[in-house]
C-alpha positions as CSV (number, residue, x, y, z in Angstrom):
1,X,25.2,140.8,16.9
2,X,26.6,140.0,20.3
3,X,29.3,137.4,20.8
4,X,26.9,134.8,22.2
5,X,24.7,135.0,19.1
6,X,27.8,134.8,16.9
7,X,28.9,131.6,18.7
8,X,25.5,130.0,18.3
9,X,25.4,130.8,14.6
10,X,28.9,129.4,14.2
11,X,27.8,126.2,15.8
12,X,24.7,126.0,13.6
13,X,27.0,126.4,10.5
14,X,29.1,123.5,11.7
15,X,26.1,121.2,12.3
16,X,26.2,117.8,10.5
17,X,22.8,115.9,10.5
18,X,24.5,112.6,9.9
19,X,26.8,113.0,12.9
20,X,23.9,114.3,15.0
21,X,21.8,111.2,14.2
22,X,24.7,109.0,15.3
23,X,25.1,111.0,18.5
24,X,21.4,110.6,19.3
25,X,21.8,106.9,19.3
26,X,25.2,106.8,21.0
27,X,24.1,109.0,23.9
28,X,20.8,107.0,24.4
29,X,18.3,109.8,23.7
30,X,15.3,107.6,23.1
31,X,12.3,107.3,25.3
32,X,13.1,105.7,28.6
33,X,16.9,105.9,28.0
34,X,19.3,107.9,30.2
35,X,19.7,110.8,27.7
36,X,16.0,110.9,26.8
37,X,15.1,114.1,24.9
38,X,18.6,115.4,24.4
39,X,19.2,116.9,20.9
40,X,22.5,117.2,19.0
41,X,23.8,119.5,16.2
42,X,26.4,116.9,15.1
43,X,29.7,118.5,16.0
44,X,32.8,116.6,17.0
45,X,34.5,117.2,20.3
46,X,37.9,118.4,18.9
47,X,36.0,121.1,16.9
48,X,34.2,122.2,20.1
49,X,37.5,122.4,22.0
50,X,38.9,124.6,19.2
51,X,35.8,126.9,19.5
52,X,36.3,127.1,23.3
53,X,39.9,128.4,22.7
54,X,38.7,130.8,20.0
55,X,36.1,132.4,22.2
56,X,38.0,132.2,25.5
57,X,37.2,135.8,26.3
58,X,33.5,135.1,26.7
59,X,32.4,136.2,30.3
60,X,31.0,133.8,32.8
61,X,27.4,135.1,32.6
62,X,27.4,134.5,28.8
63,X,28.9,131.1,29.3
64,X,26.0,130.3,31.7
65,X,23.5,131.4,29.0
66,X,25.2,129.1,26.5
67,X,24.9,126.3,29.1
68,X,21.2,126.7,29.2
69,X,20.9,125.6,25.6
70,X,18.7,122.7,24.4
71,X,21.6,121.5,22.2
72,X,24.1,119.1,23.7
73,X,27.1,120.6,21.9
74,X,26.4,124.1,23.1
75,X,26.3,122.9,26.7
76,X,29.5,121.0,26.2
77,X,31.1,124.1,24.7
78,X,30.0,126.2,27.7
79,X,31.4,123.6,30.2
80,X,34.8,123.4,28.4
81,X,34.9,127.2,28.5
82,X,34.3,127.0,32.2
83,X,37.2,124.6,32.6
84,X,39.5,126.8,30.6
85,X,38.5,129.9,32.5
86,X,38.9,128.1,35.9
87,X,42.4,127.0,35.1
88,X,43.6,130.6,34.4
89,X,41.6,132.4,37.1
90,X,42.3,133.6,40.6
91,X,40.7,132.0,43.6
92,X,37.8,134.4,43.7
93,X,36.8,133.7,40.1
94,X,37.3,130.0,40.6
95,X,34.7,130.2,43.4
96,X,32.3,131.9,41.1
97,X,32.8,129.2,38.4
98,X,32.3,126.5,41.0
99,X,29.1,128.1,42.2
100,X,27.9,128.6,38.6
101,X,28.6,124.9,37.9
102,X,26.6,123.8,41.0
103,X,23.8,126.3,40.4
104,X,23.4,125.0,36.8
105,X,23.9,121.4,37.5
106,X,20.5,120.5,35.9
107,X,22.0,121.3,32.6
108,X,25.0,119.0,33.1
109,X,23.0,115.9,32.2
110,X,25.0,113.4,30.3
111,X,28.1,111.4,31.1
112,X,30.4,113.2,28.6
113,X,29.5,116.6,30.0
114,X,30.4,115.4,33.5
115,X,33.5,113.4,32.7
116,X,35.1,116.2,30.6
117,X,34.6,118.9,33.2
118,X,33.7,117.7,36.8
119,X,37.2,116.7,37.9
120,X,38.7,120.0,36.7
121,X,36.2,122.3,38.4
122,X,34.4,120.4,41.2
123,X,37.3,118.2,42.1
124,X,39.9,120.9,41.8
125,X,37.8,123.4,43.9
126,X,37.0,121.0,46.7
127,X,40.4,119.4,47.1
128,X,41.3,121.6,50.1
129,X,37.7,122.3,51.2
130,X,34.7,120.6,52.8
131,X,33.4,118.0,50.4
132,X,29.9,117.4,51.9
133,X,28.2,118.3,48.7
134,X,29.7,115.2,47.0
135,X,28.2,112.9,49.7
136,X,24.8,114.7,49.2
137,X,25.1,114.1,45.4
138,X,26.0,110.5,46.0
139,X,22.7,110.0,47.8
140,X,20.7,111.9,45.1
141,X,18.0,110.2,43.1
142,X,19.5,112.0,40.1
143,X,21.9,109.8,38.1
144,X,24.0,112.7,36.9
145,X,24.5,114.1,40.4
146,X,25.7,110.6,41.6
147,X,28.1,110.5,38.6
148,X,29.4,114.0,39.5
149,X,30.1,112.7,43.0
150,X,32.3,109.9,41.6
151,X,34.1,111.9,38.9
152,X,35.0,114.8,41.2
153,X,37.1,112.3,43.0
154,X,39.3,111.7,40.0
155,X,41.1,114.9,40.9
156,X,41.7,113.7,44.4
157,X,42.8,110.3,43.2
158,X,45.4,111.8,40.9
159,X,46.9,113.4,44.0
160,X,46.7,110.1,45.9
161,X,43.9,111.3,48.1
162,X,41.7,108.2,48.2
163,X,39.6,108.3,51.4
164,X,36.5,110.2,50.3
165,X,36.4,108.3,47.0
166,X,36.3,105.0,48.9
167,X,33.5,106.3,51.1
168,X,31.5,107.4,48.0
169,X,32.2,104.1,46.3
170,X,30.9,102.2,49.3
171,X,27.7,104.3,49.1
172,X,27.3,103.5,45.4
173,X,28.5,99.9,45.3
174,X,24.9,98.6,45.1
175,X,23.7,101.3,42.7
176,X,21.3,100.1,40.0
177,X,22.6,102.2,37.1
178,X,25.2,100.9,34.7
179,X,26.7,104.3,34.3
180,X,27.5,104.4,38.0
181,X,28.9,100.9,37.9
182,X,31.3,102.1,35.1
183,X,32.2,105.3,36.9
184,X,33.0,103.7,40.2
185,X,34.9,100.8,38.5
186,X,36.9,103.4,36.5
187,X,37.9,105.3,39.6
188,X,38.8,102.1,41.4
189,X,41.1,101.3,38.4
190,X,42.7,104.8,38.6
191,X,43.3,104.3,42.3
192,X,44.9,100.9,41.7
193,X,47.3,102.5,39.2
194,X,48.6,104.7,42.0
195,X,48.3,102.5,45.0
196,X,47.1,98.9,44.3
197,X,46.3,98.2,48.0
198,X,43.6,100.8,48.1
199,X,41.6,99.0,45.4
200,X,42.5,95.6,46.7
201,X,41.1,96.4,50.2
202,X,37.9,97.6,48.6
203,X,37.6,94.4,46.4
204,X,38.4,92.2,49.4
205,X,35.2,93.4,50.9
206,X,33.0,93.9,47.8
207,X,34.3,91.9,44.9
208,X,31.8,89.0,45.3
209,X,28.7,91.3,45.6
210,X,29.5,94.3,43.5
211,X,28.1,94.6,39.9
212,X,30.1,92.6,37.4
213,X,30.8,95.7,35.2
214,X,32.1,97.6,38.2
215,X,34.4,94.8,39.0
216,X,35.7,94.3,35.5
217,X,36.5,98.0,35.2
218,X,38.3,98.0,38.5
219,X,40.4,95.0,37.5
220,X,41.6,96.2,34.1
221,X,45.2,97.0,35.2
222,X,45.5,94.2,37.8
223,X,48.1,91.4,37.4
224,X,46.5,88.3,35.7
225,X,46.6,86.2,38.8
226,X,44.9,88.7,41.1
227,X,42.3,89.4,38.4
228,X,41.5,85.8,38.2
229,X,41.2,85.5,42.0
230,X,38.7,88.4,42.3
231,X,36.6,87.2,39.3
232,X,36.5,83.8,40.9
233,X,35.0,85.3,44.1
234,X,32.2,86.9,42.0
235,X,31.7,83.6,40.1
236,X,31.3,81.6,43.3
237,X,28.7,84.0,44.7
238,X,26.8,84.0,41.4
239,X,26.8,80.2,41.3
240,X,25.6,80.0,44.9
241,X,22.7,82.4,44.2
242,X,21.5,80.5,41.1
């Protein structure tokens, strides 16, 4: 039995039908929902992280094979393995991991898969490189590619590099998907924690018209008086439109 088969058997042995049923609901896998058709084994994230450490010697080609699984937890395990491998690799291997991530992006198809891994691979790799792919993803019809575009910027924001995130946020400020509203709002909040004026400048232009969820996420760490002021802008526009 090869190591990949052993990992899959280990995951099957850890499966919990009750947890899987909860995950099916939590990750909106029903017909017409964002995670439609995804299936779960029912394994908690801390257990998956432990498995990623246990099997850290798995080569990239085997990790890619694991990423192609129908099971959500197997894809998550593969992606966490990619992150762990990226962090300890030289620049050549990091490029291979980045390329693998991009070439297999169709399998990175739920918000937890993206949020857990995109900043650490896509964001880290692109920090000192051309970031055009993020703008292409921001224009994509695919919800998950748009979320990748936003979450990659988390790495930049942590290093107080805000300019490309603001451009992407402007591209997505009228997006129709709640998961994009939350992602952009979250990154606006992260920017505000580091440099309040960055988010304030954005809100001065868009607070009245941006989705309410996006605005609420962005304002979570704001002083009470400023939060009230920006929410009032939104309320005035809503009242005028009704």
